[in-house]
N, C-alpha and C positions, 0 to 999 in steps of 0.2 A: 332445481337450481342448476345453473350452468357453471362449470368450472372454467376459470381463465388461467393463463400463465402470466405471472408477473414479469414485466420487462426488467425490473430492478434486480431480482434474485433468481429468476428463472423457475420458481417453484409454483405449482398449481395452488389456487386459492378460490374460495367461494366469495363472490362479490356481495356486498351488503345490499339488501333490497332498497334501502333509502338512497343509495348513491347509484343513479341510473347508468352513468358512464364511467364507472370505476374501472381503472386499468391496472393500477398498482395495488399490491397487497398492503395490509395495515402495519407491517413492521416499520419501526422508526427509521431504519436505514433506507428502505424503499420509499418512504414518504419524503425523506430528505432528498433523495434522488429526483423524485417527482417535482418537488419545489425548485430544485436547481435547474431542471430541464425547462420548467415554466419560465423561470427568470431569464435564462439564456435566450429563449425564444422571444420573450417580451422585449429584452434589450435589442435584439436584432430587428424587430418589426415595428416597435412603437417609439417614435421620436419624442413624444411628450413624456413618456416614462423615463427615457434616457436623460432628458433635460431636467426632470424633477429629481432624479437621482444625483445628477451633477450638482444641482443647487443645494441639495441636502448635504452632500459631502463638503462642499465649499463652506456652508454655514457651520458645520461641525469643526472644520479646520480653523475657521475664524474664532470660534468659542474656545478652542484648545490649541493655541499656537505652539506651545512647548511640548506637546505630547510625544513626538518622535524623539526629541532630545532626552526627555525624562525616561522614556522607555529604554532607549539604548543605554543610558547610565544605569538603570536598574538591572538590566540584563548582563552587563559587563562583569559584575562580581561573580555570579553563579558559574559563568564559563571559566573564569580563572580558577575557581575552586575545583571544578570538574577536572581541569588539566592537572592541578596539584594532586588530586586523588589518584589519577592514572599514574603519575610519576612515582607515587609512594608505594604502589603495589609491587610485589616481588616479580622478577623478570619472567619466570615461568607462567605466572598467572596473567601477566600482560600479554605475552605472546599467544596464549590460548584464547583470550577473550576479545582481542581486537583484530579486525580485518585490516590487511595492508592494501595500499593502493594497487600494487602489482603482486598478486598472490600466485603468479604462474611459475615460480621456481619450485616446482613439484619434483620430489626426488626421483620418481620413476616416470616412464613415458606411457601414455595411454595408447594402446594399440588400436588399429582400425577395427571396428566392430559395432555391435548394437549395445547401447547402454540405456539404463533406466535412470532418469534424474528425478530424485524425490526431494522436495523442499523440506528443510529442517526448521526447527524453531529458531527464530532469530534471537540473537543475544541482545541485551539491552544496550550494548555499546556499539553495535554495528549501525552504519548509516542506513537510512530508510530505502535507498535505491540499490542496496546490495542484496543479492540472493545468497543464502547459505544452503548448499545442496549436498546430497549424498549421491555419488555416481557409482552405480552397480552394473557390472557387465551382465548381459542377458544372452543366454545360449541361442545361437542362430537357428537351431533345430527345433526349438520349442514352438508349437503351433500358436500359442497365445502370446508369446513374447512379453509377458507381464512379470515374469519372475525368472530367476536363475534356475538352471537345471539342478536336480537333486544330487547328481553325482559330482557336481563341482567343476565340470569341464566347461570352459568358455572358449569361444572362437574369436 
């Protein structure tokens, strides 16, 4: 059997013999990526498909005219409660758990040099487009530049 590399996850996999042109592995995330890719291509190239999708969306909106209004009304209360919960926490806990828009008021200065940036576990309260990282200086003399020197000297 030939091994292929999945374009979704980059991992090698054995294609199923029943699926002659299998490109993606069978993991749910890669299958979702495969379906999304197919739909984007179909929307770009097939005008009938685009028209059918438009008509289906229009029919759904006609059957559910108040959906957006009801959805916004239902979502407004949890957001208010979330803000109240944040305000009720002690100050020290709030400052440690919430990312600020401008977190550049760092007490010390980063000197020029080589640093390793390692992603950390995101907190539940951080926005999705925010990276929480650890910045560690890397010794310039290390051949691999993947870790700090053992003697603790940094350049």
